[in-house]
N, C-alpha and C positions, 0 to 999 in steps of 0.2 A: 206674821204681819210685818210689812215693810215699814221701818221707822220713818216718821215724818216729824218735822219741827213743830212744836206746840204753838198754836195761835196765841197771840198776846192776850186775848180776852178769855182764855180757857184756864181754869184752875187745874192744879195737879190731880186732884181726885176726879175731875171731869175727864181729863186725858186718859186716866186709867180705866174709868168706867166706859169710855168710848172704845178702848181696846177690848174690854170684856164683851161689849155688844158686838163688835166686829168679829171676834173669834166665834162667839155663839152663833151669829148669823151665818158664818162660813160653814160651821158644822151642820146647821139646819139645811143649807143648800145642798151639801154633800149627801145628806140622808134623804133628800127629796128626789134623787136621781132614780130614773126608772128605765130598765131594771137596775136594782142596786148592785154595785160591783164591790169586790174586795178592796179595790183602790179607794172607792168612795168611803167605805167604812173606816179604813185606816186613816184617811184624811180627816174624817169627822172626829175620830178619837184624838188626833193630834191637836185639833182646834179646841176640843173640850179641855184638854190639859192646859192649853194656853189661857183659856177662860178661867180655869181654876186658879192659875197663878195670879191673874189680875184680881180675882176675888180675894186671894190671900193678902195682896197689897192693900186692899181696901178695908181690911178687917178693923183697923182702928177708926174708920169713919162710919161703920155700920153698927147697928144694934146687934147684940150677941145672937138673938133669935133669928134675925134676918140673915146673918152670916151662916148660921147653922143650917137654916132651911135651904139656902141657895147652894151651899157646898154639897149637901146631901142630894139635891136635884141633879147637879152636874155629875156626881159620882155614880148615881143610878143610871144616868144616860150613857156614860162611858161603859159601865159594866155590861149593859145589854149588847155591846158590840165586841166583847172580848173574844168569843169563839172564832168569829170570822177573821179577826185581826191575827190571832195566833196561827191559824192555818196558813195564811198568806206569808207571814214572816218566817215560819219554819222552812218553807220551801225556798224562799229567797236567801236565807242564811246558809242552807246547804249548798245552793248554787254558788254563792260567793266563796265558800270554803273550797269547793271543788275547783274554782278558777284560781284560787290562791295556791292550792297544792296540786301540781300537775299530775301527781301519781294517783290522785283520787278521781281524775277524769275517766279512767278506765276501770276503777274499782267496782266490782260487782255488788258489794254490800251497799256502797254509796248510791249506785244506780237503782238498786231495789228500794232503798229508802226514799229516793226521789219519786219513784212511782207511787209509793204509799202516801207520801205527803201531797202529791198531786191529786190523788183520789180524795184525800181529806179536804183539800181546798175546794174541789168540785162539789163535795157533799155540803160543805159549809155554805157555798154559794147557792146551792139548791134550797137549803133550809131558809136562807134569807128570802128567796122568792116565795117559798111556801108559807112563810110567817111574816107577812107584810106588817102585821100589827106591832111586831117587835121594834122595827125602825120607826114606824109611825108614832109609837108611844114616846120614844126618845126624842123625836122631832117635835112633838107637841109639848113635851116638858121644856125643851129649849126655847120654844116660842113664848111659853108662859113666863119663863125666867127673864127673857128680854123685855117683856111688857112690864114686869115688876121693876127691873133694873132702871128703866127710863124714869121711874118716879123716885129713885133714891136721891136724897139731898147731896149735891156735889159742888154747889157754888161757894167760892171763897175759901176752899180748903187747899192748903199747900202741903209741903213736905211733912210738916208736923203730924198730919193725919195719915200719911203713908209710912212714916218711919217705924212705928210698932210692927206693922205687917212685914216690912222688909227685914227687920231685925229677927223676927220669928223664922222667916224663910231661911235666912243665912245661918242662924243658930242651929236649926234643925239639921241642916246639911253638915255643919261642923261636927255635931254630935254623932251623926250617922257615919261620918268618915272615921271618927275615932273607933266606933264599934266595928267598922269594916277592917281596920288595921289589926284589931285584936282577934277577930274571927271572920276571915274573908270567905264565909260560906255563901251559898246561892241566895238565901233569904236576906241575909244582912247586906250583901252587895246590891240586891234589888231595892231594898229600902233606901239605901244611899242614893242609888240611881234616881229614884223618884224625887228625892229632896234636891239633888243637883239639877234635875230638869226644871223644877219650880224656880230655882235661882236663875237658871239660864233664861227662862221665859220672862221672869220678872225684870231682869236687867234689860232685855230687849224691849219690853213694854215701857220701861223708864227712859229709853234712849231719847225720845222727843223732848224730855225735860232737862236733858243734860246740856251744859254749855261747853264749847270748845271741843277738845278731843274726847272721844268716848273712852271710858275706863277699860283697861285691858282685861279686867275680870270677866267681862261679858264673853270675850272670845275663849278665855280659859274655861269658863263654866260650860260653854257649848261643846268644846272638845272633850272635856271630862264626861259630860253626859253621853256623848257619842261612844266613847270607849266603854263606859259601863253598860250602855244599851247593847252594844255588840256582844259583850260578855254575857249579858242576860239571855239574848237570843240564842247564843251558843249553848248556854246551860239548858235551855228548853230543848234544843236539838239533842243534846247529850241524854236528856231524859227520854226522848223519843227513841233513841238507839237502845237505851237500857230496857225499854218496854218490849223490845224484840228478844229479850232473854239472853242478851250478850253472847251471841254466837261467835265462834272463832273468827269467822269472816269479817266481823265488825271491828276487829282489832285495829287495823290501820286508820279507820274512820275515827274511832274513839281517841286514838293517839293524836291525830291531827286536831281534834276538838280541844283536847286537854292542853296541847302545846300552845294553841292560839289563845285559849283562855288565860293561861299562865302569863303570856306576854301582855295581854290586855290588862290584866290585874296589876302587874308590876307597873305598867305605864300609868294606870289610874291612881294607884296609891301614891306614886311620886307626884303626879299632877295635883292630887287632892291636898297634899301638904302645902303646896304653894298657893292654891286657890283659897284655902281657909286659914292662912297664916295669921291674919288679923283677927282680933277679938270682935264679937258681934257689934258692940257699941262703936268701936273704931271704924269698922267697915260701913256701918249705917251712917255715921257722920261723914265719911269720905264721899259716899254716894249723895248724901244730902247737900253737901256743899255745892256740887255741880248743879243740883236742882234749884237751890236757893239763888245761885248766880244767874241762872236762866230767868227766874222770876224777877230778879232785881233789874 
């Protein structure tokens, strides 16, 4: 979502609710494409993640039952799209790695894997066409959520209603970062990645509420999420290579994946320390001051 300045008559919670509605509507439009493409599915998943970040910001302004219901609805809608997303991303990740490492351009194992992943992507695409109910169900769930969200109370609510949700988002990422430093395995890094993504999306959603210069934390969170995302995609690619029973010919490809992942993880762990150096209450107050100044 491109950030826009908040209208003077719109409350903070109304601004965040509008962002949630915008992202959910974008996902709905992407899923309505005919025939559905892997690009549409990938775009829809990204928009659903942004909608979930907005929902997390609104947690303090919603009843617990409402929050739980809507979070589950968004999670189910995203889960229905996972297979098509993974098939597309694996092939793109391999292509990017082959461009980065010139020696892999002519590597027979990498070329063979590219053919296999291309076949998987084509199969996932056919499954989408053969199972229109899968996307239709996700699309219907998003439409129902939008209808309910328009009735949520949002008038007169300022940063005090958003602060608990932001603090939860930031604290979760800080804790996940500590866990990743202790044990940087695939699962732990993936959990951290998701928490950083929520922080990045939340900060982008809050941009219209900020006065003056935008906090640098937004750019830092975005870059960290990208590094962790690239590492996760390479981890999935590494698993795809391992599923081929680790033939000798796969050695150069595996070595390239491992070296790239090591570089990304070193970069991410360093960036994470800087991103999460403030304690949750201090960071929440820092972001809140900009929002309060805007409202004043």
